[in-house]
N, C-alpha and C positions, 0 to 999 in steps of 0.2 A: 671950806678948809680941807685940803687933801689929806686923806689919812696917811699916817706913818707907814713905812713898808713893814709888813707883818713880821718879818724876821727880827724886828727889834723888841717884840713883846712876846712873853709867854701867854698862851691862851688862858683866859680866866674860866672858872666854873660857870655853868649856865645860870642865868638870872631866873628867879622863880616868880611866876605870876600867880598871886593868890585869888583865883576865881575871876569872875567877869568884871575886872576893875576898869576896863577901857582905858581912857586917858590917865587914870589914876595908877595904872600899872607901872612896871619898871622901865618905861620907854625913855625917860631922860637918861638913865644910866646906859640903857642899850645905845642910845644915841652917842653918848660919850665914848663907849667902846668902839663904835663904828668910826668916830672921828680919830681915835688914838690908833686903832689896829686895823681898821678896814672891815671888821666883821663882829657879830654878836650872836649868841645862842640864848634862847629863852625856853623855859620848860614850865608845865603845869600838870596838874592831875585833873582829869575831866569829871571825876565824881563830885567836885565842888560846884559845878555848872548845872546842875539838874534843874533848879528853878529858873535860871536865866534862859536855858535852851527851851524849856516848855512854856514859859510865860512872856518872855521879852518881846514886845511888838517890833523892836528894832532889829530882831534876828533875820527876818525875810529881806529887808533891803540890804543888810550886811552881806548876806549870802549871795544875793544878786543871781547870776545864771546858775549858781550851784543849788538854788532852792528846790528845783524839781528833783535832783538827785537826792537831797536831803529827805524829801518827802517819800521817795521810793525805797530808801534803805529800810529793810523789813525789820531788823532787831532795834530795840530802844537804845541799848548801849552803843551800837553802831552809828545810829543817828546822832547821839550826843557826841561821840568821838569825832565824827565828821564835822559837826558844827563848831566844836571847840577848836579843831585843827585849823579850820578856815579862819576863825576869829583871830587866833594867834598869828597866823601867817599874814593876814591882812594888816594887823597893827604893826608887826615887825617890819613888813615891807613898807608901810607908810613911813615908819621911822627912818629906814634907810634911804628912801627916796625923798624925804621931807615934803610929802604931799598929804592932803587929806585922806583919811582911810577909805571914804566911799568911792575914791577914784581908783583904788587899786584893783586890778583885774588879774586873776589867776588862771593859768592853763596847765596843760600837762605836756611835757616835752616828748620827743620820740623815744627816749629811754624810759619813759614812765614816771619821771620825777617832775615835781611842780616847777613851773616857770612864771615869770611875770610878763604880762602883755603890756602894750601901750608904752608908758614912759619908763618901763623897767629895764631898758636897755643898759647892760653894764652891771646890773645888780643881780646876783645869784640868791636863790632860796632853796632850803632843804627842809625835809620833814621826816621824823621817825616817831614810832609810837610802840609801846608794849604795855599790856595791862592797862592801868589808868594813866600811865605817863605819856605825855605828848611833848616832843622836843622840835623846835623850830630854829633854823639858823638862817642868817642873812649875811651876804658878803659883797663888799664894793670892790674887792681887790682880787677876785678870782673864784674858781669853783669851790663849792663847799658841799660835803655830803655828811650825813648822820646816820647812825645805827644805834638802837636801844634794845636792851634785853635785861632780864632779871640777873642780878649779880651771882646768884647761886645755881644758875642753869648749867647743866652738864655740857661742857664744850662740844662733845661729840655729837649733840643734837643740833649744832648750829650750822655745820657745813658738812654736807654729805661727802664722804671720802672720795667717791668717784669724780668729784669736781677738782680735785687736787692732783697735780703731777706726782707720780711715785716718789721722786726725790724730795719733794716739799712735804709730802705726807709723812715720809720717814723722819725728816728733820723735825716735823711738828711732834711726832710721837716721842722724840728724844728729849723734849722739853719738860721741865716740871709742870705739874697741873695748872699752877696759877699763871705761869708764863704762857702755857698753851692757850688758856682762856683768853688772855689779852691779845695774843697773836691772831687767834680766830676772830676776835672782835675787830681787829684792824683789817683783816681780809674781808669781812662782811661789810665794813664801812666803805671800803674803796669802790669806786663805780664799776670796776671789773668783777665785782663779786656776783656769784650766780643768784638768780631769783628764786631758786627752788629750795632754799634753805628752810629747815623745819620752823614752823611758826612758833613764836614765843608768847608766853602768858605770864601774868604775875598777879598775886593777890592784891586787892585794893589796899591803898595806903592812906593814912591821915596825915595831912600836911599842916604845918604850923604857919601862922601869917608872918612872912618875911619876905624881903625883896631879893633874897638869894636862895639857893637851895636850901629847904627848911631843916635838913639835918647835915651833919658834918660831911663836907665834900672833900675827898682826898685830894692832895696836890696832884696836879695834872702832869702827865709825861708826854713829850713830843718826840717822835722819832722819825727819821726819813723812812719812807715806805719802800725799801728795797728788800728783796727776799733774803739777804744775808744778815739783815738786823732784826732783832726781836723786840717787841714792845715790852716795857717794864710793867710788872703786875700792879693792881691797885687794890689788892685784898690781902688778907693774912699777914704774915710776918713782913712781906716786902711793902705793904701798905703802912705799916707801923714804922718801917725804916725810912719810907718816903716822908712821912710826917715829921720825922726827926731831922732829916737831911735837907728838906725843902724840895721844891719842884725841880725836875730836870728838864731843860729846854734846849732842843737843837734847833738851830736856825734853819729856815727854809731857803732853799734856792728856787728861783723863778723856774716854773715849768715842772717842778717836782712836788709830789704830794707829801705832806707832813700828816702825822696822826697824833691825836690826843685822846687819852682816856680819862673820863670823868666818873667818879662814884657819886651818885645822886640819891640822897635820902637813905643812904646805907642799904639800899634795895636794888638799885638798878645801875648798870653800867652803860655809859653813853659814849660811843665812839664818834669823834669829830675829825674829819679829814679835810684839808685845804690844799689847793694847788694855786699859788699866787701868779698873776700875770707878770710877764717880764716888765721891767721898768721902762718908761718911754725914754 
């Protein structure tokens, strides 16, 4: 069944994966979202996966060609994050492709972003992480990009000023702090964002067992990604106003990027950008 054109649907908050559930995870709901809108986003916190990563005999066959890289990663936290990100990407891709998870092959594209090999033609995949949070997106309808950061991070640490044209930097400085943060999140999410932004970290979080983000997720806001338009904030008074008024959704035009900001676990901001393909 062909997915509906993405302009007909406001993006939903990320689905939450409660630890190493495998086929018991939120994959049916992810499949429903893929059928309805052409894309789905899943998130998890890797701290819940310690036992599975250390003891699961199925980890090596699941990682496949990535096993040597997993073994070479020096820090334990880095190994766990790497393994969990591959786990979630493979299950999300298998859902999008409707194939067994062991047949999914991951690679890295020229831009450094993950890609699907083999039968993955036409399906895009994206990955972002900060602290314990890992976010994976898949799309059947066009390109998808993700960015994650702590919600309370100083926006001036996210994008070095030298990477912005003077006019855009001045316009950014004129925005209220909360709008500036969302605008920077949008800039960092888009594929043209520089790769030299300051690294982000967050304190570990404890997640509740649920199939959606385990704490209140603010209504998402989608805006066309043009320099003249600013994203709507997802925190403070504007977040409360969004909760009262409902989500704001601007339809996407084929070939243009749209942007959505999600508040996850009341601790992280996740940026989701999507560029739909032209209709046949």
